[in-house]
Structure formats: C-alpha cells, structure tokens
C-alpha positions as CSV (number, residue, x, y, z in Angstrom):
1,M,2.6,5.5,18.6
2,E,6.1,4.0,18.9
3,N,5.1,0.1,18.6
4,L,3.4,1.5,15.5
5,K,7.0,2.7,14.1
6,T,8.3,-0.4,15.6
7,V,5.7,-2.9,13.3
8,L,5.4,-1.3,10.7
9,N,10.0,-1.3,10.2
10,S,9.8,-4.6,10.8
11,I,8.1,-4.5,7.6
12,L,9.7,-2.9,5.8
13,R,13.4,-5.0,7.2
14,K,12.2,-7.6,6.4
15,I,11.9,-6.6,2.6
16,N,14.9,-5.1,2.7
17,E,14.6,-1.0,2.6
18,P,15.5,1.0,4.8
19,T,12.9,1.9,8.0
20,L,10.7,5.2,8.6
21,T,12.7,8.3,9.3
22,D,10.3,10.0,11.4
23,E,10.1,12.9,8.9
24,E,8.1,9.9,7.2
25,F,6.0,8.6,9.9
26,A,4.3,11.8,10.7
27,T,3.1,11.5,6.8
28,L,1.5,8.0,7.8
29,N,-2.8,8.7,8.2
30,F,-4.2,5.7,10.0
31,D,-8.4,5.6,10.4
32,D,-7.2,2.3,12.4
33,V,-3.9,1.7,13.7
34,T,-4.7,-2.3,14.1
35,C,-5.7,-2.8,10.4
36,L,-2.5,-4.9,8.3
37,Y,-4.2,-3.3,4.8
38,E,-4.3,0.7,6.1
39,Q,-0.2,-0.7,7.7
40,Y,0.8,-1.7,3.9
41,K,-1.5,0.3,2.5
42,Q,0.5,3.3,3.7
43,L,4.2,2.1,3.2
44,A,3.5,1.3,-0.3
45,K,2.5,5.5,-0.1
46,V,6.4,5.7,1.7
47,L,7.8,3.6,-1.5
48,R,6.3,5.4,-3.5
49,Q,7.2,8.7,-2.2
50,R,11.0,7.5,-2.2
51,G,10.8,7.2,-5.8
52,D,11.4,2.8,-6.1
53,E,7.7,2.4,-8.1
54,T,8.9,-1.3,-9.0
55,N,11.0,-3.0,-6.6
56,A,10.5,-2.2,-3.2
57,L,7.0,-2.1,-4.4
58,D,6.2,-5.4,-5.6
59,K,8.2,-6.5,-2.8
60,L,6.1,-5.1,-0.6
61,K,3.1,-6.7,-2.0
62,L,4.7,-10.1,-1.7
63,Q,5.2,-9.7,2.3
64,A,2.0,-8.1,2.2
65,K,0.4,-11.6,0.4
66,I,1.7,-13.9,2.4
67,N,0.4,-12.2,5.6
68,G,-2.9,-12.8,3.7
69,V,-3.5,-8.9,2.4
70,D,-4.1,-8.3,-0.9
71,I,-2.4,-4.0,-1.3
72,R,-2.8,-4.1,-4.9
73,R,-3.7,-0.7,-6.5
74,E,-7.2,-0.1,-7.5
75,K,-7.9,0.6,-11.2
76,N,-9.3,3.1,-12.5
77,I,-12.6,2.3,-14.2
78,E,-14.4,5.2,-15.8
79,I,-18.2,4.3,-16.2
80,T,-19.7,5.3,-19.1
81,N,-23.8,5.2,-20.6
82,I,-23.3,2.7,-23.1
83,F,-25.2,-1.1,-23.1
84,I,-22.6,-3.4,-24.5
85,G,-25.1,-5.4,-26.5
86,G,-28.3,-3.5,-26.7
87,S,-30.0,-3.6,-29.5
88,L,-29.8,-0.6,-31.8
89,E,-32.7,1.3,-32.9
C-alpha cells in the first residue's frame, strides 16, 4: 500500500496541496487501487474533509481531466411519476 500512498501524494503535489497524513490515508477505501477514477475520488473525499470545497477540488478535477478522468460530482436526480408532455384527461 505504500506505493499507492506515493502515487496519491504525487497527485497532491501536482496541485500544490499537502500530502496525505497517515490518518487520512487510513480512511481511504478502494475497490480497485489501480483505477485512476477511484484514486481521484478518494483524494476529493480527503480534500472535502480538509474543508477546502473550491480551490483544491477545482485543481484536482482539472488534474483528473488532464489525465482523462472525469470526477464531477453526480447530481441528485429526483424521479417522479410525472410524464411531461402527456395529455391531460
């Protein structure tokens, strides 16, 4: 797992953010450690926990996009039973 921490820290260094503490690293949960998407999502979780919702996350999202990964936050979509354009009876 030390190699994973090195990889994640190199991403953080690229966006000029402090590297992971041992405590932060211990909170990360991966299904597949080789998946770039999961690496960036876990780093985004750490940055949110640090309290920087804008600048650091924006830099991380841009860095991810440069590497071909889209980590935009999924929007909550509310599903209803309303059919738009249906005839009223």
